[in-house]
N, C-alpha and C positions, 0 to 999 in steps of 0.2 A: 593727790595727797599733796604739793603745792599749794592746792589752795583751802585745804583744812590747816595745816601749820601757817600759809600767811595769815589765817584766820586767827591762829592763837596768838600770833606775833602781834599782829592788827588788837587785839585784845590787851594785849602786855602793858603797848604804847599806850592806850586810851588810861587805862589804871595806874600804868608806873612812870611816866615820862610825858603827863602833861603840862609840866612846869615850863612855860616859855621865859621863865625867868633866871632859870637854870644854868648857870656858867657849863661849857665843855669842860674838859679836861684839861688844865693845863693853860687856858687862853680866853680872853673874854669873847664871848658874841658879838661879832658885829653886826651895826642893825642897818636894813633894809637892801642887801645885795647879798644873793647868795653865795657863798663859797667858790670860788675856783679852782679847778683839781689841775689846770695846765701844765702849773709849772710843780707840779708834786711828783716823785718819784713812784714808780709802780710799787704797790705792796710785797714783800718778800715773807717767805716760810712754805714749808711744805703746808699737803692738805691736811688739816686737823689739828693743826698747831696755834696755840694759843698761849699767850706771853700773857703772866697774871701780875698786877703791881699790884703790893701788900705789906704791911709791917709784918714781917716772916717769924715774928714772936708771934702772934695772933695765927699765922698759918700752922705754926707747930702744936695749936691747940684747938679748942671747940670749933671756932671760927673757922678754923684750915679744915678741919674733920668734916665741916658741913660741904665747900668749896669743894672738895676731893668727891665727895657723893654727888655732887652736880657734873663735876667735869673726866672724871675718872667714872664713873660707873659703869659696868660690866656691856659691852653691845650685845644686845639679844639675838641669839640664832646664828652665832659666827661657832664654828666647830673646834676654836679654843678661847680661853677668855682674851679679850683684846678691850683695853681703855674706850671708852668715845673720843675723847680727846688726848694729845700728848700737851702736856701744861710745862712753862718754863717759869719757875716763880721768881719774883726779884724783887727789893726794897725798892723805892723810888730814886736813890741817889745812884743805884745803877741803873736806871732809865737812861740810856746814852742814844747817841743816832744809830746804831745798828737794831736796838729793840723797837725806838720811836717807829722806825717803816714795819715794824709786821703787820701780817695780814689779819689778823686778831690780835685786840688786847682788851683786856679785862681789869677795870682799877677795883680794889674793895676798901670801900671807906666806912669804918664807924666811928662815930661821934664821942667814943669812951676811948679813952686812951690819949696821953702827952706825948708819947714821943716824939722824935725829929719825924718820923716817917708819919707818923697819926697826922700831925700838925701839916704836914707837907697834902696830905688827903685832902684834908679836910678843908684845909685853904682853897680849895679847888671848888667849890661851893658859895654860893651869895650866901647873905644874911636872909636875904628871901627862902632863897632856897632850903637853909637851915629849920628855918620855923615853921614850912611845909613838911619837910620832913619829922619833926619833932612833934608836931601836931596831927599828923596822918601816918599810924603804922604800916599802914599796908602798901606805902610808897615805899618800893626796893628798887628800882632798877630803870636805868633811862639808857639808850641807845643812840649813838651816831653813828659817823662815816667820815672816811678821806680827809680826817685830821693831819694826819702826817703825811699819808702816802695815796697813793689811787688803788682803790678797790680794797681800804682798810673797812672792816669792821670794831666798831668800840661798842662796850656795855661797860657803863658804872654801876656798881651792886654798893648799895649804902643804905645805913641804918640808924635808928640815933643812939644805939648800944648792942653791942654782938650778941645779944639774945634776940633782939628783933629781927636782926638780920638772918640770922641762924635762922628764925623760927618762918622766914619769907623762903628761905633758900630751899627749905624743906618739904614745903607747900607746893611750892610754886618753883620747882627745878626743872618741871620742862619748858616753860618758859624761855629760861636761857638757855637749854639746849638747843631749843628750836632754833633762837635767832641764828646757832652760827652753824646749825645743820643744814639749815635752808641756804646760808649764805655761800658754802661749800659747795652745795650740788648746784647754783647758781652759776659760779665760778668753773666750776665742771661744765655745763653745760655752752659757759664761752667758749672753752676751750676745745671744747670737740668739737673736729671739723671733718665733715665730708669729704671727699673725693671724685673724681667722673666715675670709677669705677663701682664707688658704694651709691653714688646714684642711680648710676643702672642697675645695680641692686634693686636698689626702691623698687624702681621703674617696675620691675618684674613682680615686685612684692604688691605694689597697688593695682596690677594692671591683675593679679589672680584671686586676690585677699580682699581689696577693699581697704586697705588699710596704709598707713604712714609710720614709719618710726624712724627716728632720727640713726643712721647707720654708720659709723664712724669708718676713717680712712683703714683699709690695711684688714677689714673684715671681709671674707669671701661667703657666698651662699653653697651652703652645705645641703640644704633639702626645701624643695616649697613644692606643697600638695595643696588640694583646695581647702583644706581646714586647717595646715599648716606650713611656719616656714621657721627655717632654723639659719641661723647667720654667724659665724665666730670668727676668731681671730687667732692664730696657731703660730704664734712664733716662733722661730728654733730657740730662744732663752727666752723664761717669764714666763707672766701667768696666762692661761688661755682665758679668752673671755668669749663667752656665749650670751645669743639672747634669742629666744625662741616666742610667738603667736602660735597657740593652738584655740579653736572655736567652735561649738558647735549650737544648735538649738537649744532657746532655753527653754526649760520645763515648767521648773518650779523653785521657790525659793526654798527651798529643802537642798540646794545646791550651792545653796552657799555656807549650808554646815561645814564645820572644819575638816570634820572626818571626811567628808565627800567633796573638799578640796584637795584633798590628800589624793583620794581615789582617783582624782580627774588628772591631778600632777601623775603618776603614775600612768595612769591609761596613756597618755600623751609619749610619755620617758618607753612605754614596752610596745608601743607602736612605733615610734617614730625616731627616737634618740639609742644610737648605738653605742655602747661602751668600747668596742673593738670592731671595724670595721671587717676584719677578717673571720669574724666568730657573729653569728648570728645571734646565737644566745644570749649574748650580752647585750644588755640594755639598763636605763636609767629608773633607777628608784627612790622613793625618799625616805631615809633614814629616821626610824623612830624608835628601835630595839635600845639606844647607849645616849640618845639625846631628842624631844621633842620638839617639835617646828614652834615658832612663834607668832601666834595670831594677832592682829591689831584691825579693827574697822575703821575706815579711814573715807573722804571723798576725793575722789579722785575725778578730774575734768566734771564735776558738779553730779557724779552719780557714786552710788553706794560702792563700795569696793570693801572686798578683804586684802589687806596684804598679808603674805607669809615670808617665816624666813626661818631660814634653816641647815642641814646638812641633806647632802645626795651620798649615792653611791651607787655603781653597779650592783647587778644582785649576784656578780662573779666574785665583788671586791676589789676587780683588778684597779678602779681609779675612782677617786670620791672628790667632794669640796665641796662648798657653801652658793646658796642661793638666794634670790628674794624674789618675791611672783606679786602680783596685782589680780585677782580673779574681780570681775565687773560684768553688768548687762549692757548692751548698746541697745535703748529702745528703737532706734529706728528699722533693727534692722531683725531684732527680739533673738537674738545669739549672745550666748554670753562666751565672755575672752578669757580665757586665762594667758597671762603674758609675764614672762620672766627673764632674769638674770640670773645665768650660774657662772661659776669660775672654777678652776685649778691650779693650784698654785701650793702641791705640798711642802710644807713644813715653815710654810711663810703667813704674814698676816693677809690677812681678805679684808679690815674694815676700811680702806681707801678703795678696794675694787669693788667690793660689795655699795657704797655711795655713787660709784663711778656708775653700778649697775642700776642702781634707784636713778639718776640722773638721767640715762638714757631710756628707762621706762617712763620717766614723767614725759617723753616728746611724743608719746603712741597717739594717736588720733585714727578714729575709723572714718574713712572719706565721704 
């Protein structure tokens, strides 16, 4: 999945941010030397948080509606509606030292408007950059990083007028979303650490199944079979996090049909994933009665992969939660792999938990 999203990101850069003359927001570009980050403070904020700098009057109008469609779009596959990002909207004059070190920044600039906020945002572009924006209506986005803090990700969204920027945001919102989704997953991957115990679990998994996947500290091995492994974190307080891998010989392309992926998941759930250790008749199934899983075809490790997100429950309705999975074939072994992360956290948000599961799944490799 990282490769696909990265490809989309590269396309966005080549189409939208090839202007080397355009200034980075708030400062002149330095020629000749790469910017050092050693003196910068670490970026602050929670995962999924974004600070948006914009003329608030425009945020209350059509331009703001387009911005909300990008950043507050509902995350697909969760058991209850949650926005893709948590946003904080400020005017340029509110952009103080606290906001400057935020992990994710978005500057929204339209060259239509004469307020003090508009002029401040417009003033961050060189004359050459303005000319290009006015002459090429497809230009709408530039990315940068580490401007005020280490690990900071920044997007400038711009247009010659509100209507042009709104049009681009509606047509290309996935580029903006992917930029920050990739950034958050990369941050998670760097912060998730393995312990001596979890490395020992991985060795057992690798010896048995011939696969590798990052197993964080605090996870325990729940079950390991010739075709299956299940590791989970069961804290006394907080969410339960689970990873499992299920594989079988690959037979045909029909196994990638969405209904067959659900069957595959239910097969693994009934065979191996118990809902209650004291009740052998309790097992995991996929929720399809009240909400359907959401599917997406992606590229994962250079392999055609079907991503599935949705809700799960036990057949006796004792517990449930949210999951994300990837289904693909390893050509070297001719085996079909179904890998999944699922969580249990009743009545609480799942957005960042699923983002964490996605980050872990992307570390999966066949040995």
